[in-house]
C-alpha positions, 0 to 999 in steps of 0.5 A: 505868716504875713509873708506867706499870705501875701506870697499866695495872694500875689501868686494867685493874682499872677496866675489868673492875670497871666491866664487872662492875657492869653484867653482874652479876645480884645487887645485892650483887656489883654493889655490891662491884664498884662499890666496887672501881671507885671504888678503882681510879679513886682509884688511877688519879688518884693515879698520874696526879697523882703 
């Protein structure tokens, strides 16, 4: 059950941050959202593999 909740949190975070990367006008904000997307993807891989 806990893995499912973490999975959903990381997926939603990844989708929001990836969408923000495309929609942001300033490069700094896009870069910060890209870093956030990388961390969400890493968390997703940890939940998926563990």
